[in-house]
C-alpha positions, 0 to 999 in steps of 0.5 A: 163371618163372625166367630160366634157362628161356631161353624154353622152355615146359613142356607138361604131359601132358593126359588128353584128346585122340585117342590113336593108336599111332605105327605107325598114324600112319605107316601113315596118312601112307604111305597118304595119300602113296600116294593123292596119287601115285595121284591125280597118275598118274591126272591125267596119263592 
């Protein structure tokens, strides 16, 4: 590799793997967050 890359690594697009739409990832994250908040609330009772 030339020195001009300054330590950056190029990642090539891979064909494999799970493909999810961005809004689905956000929805899963929000749902998990709500689940954690609910679990903390239930643990206090």
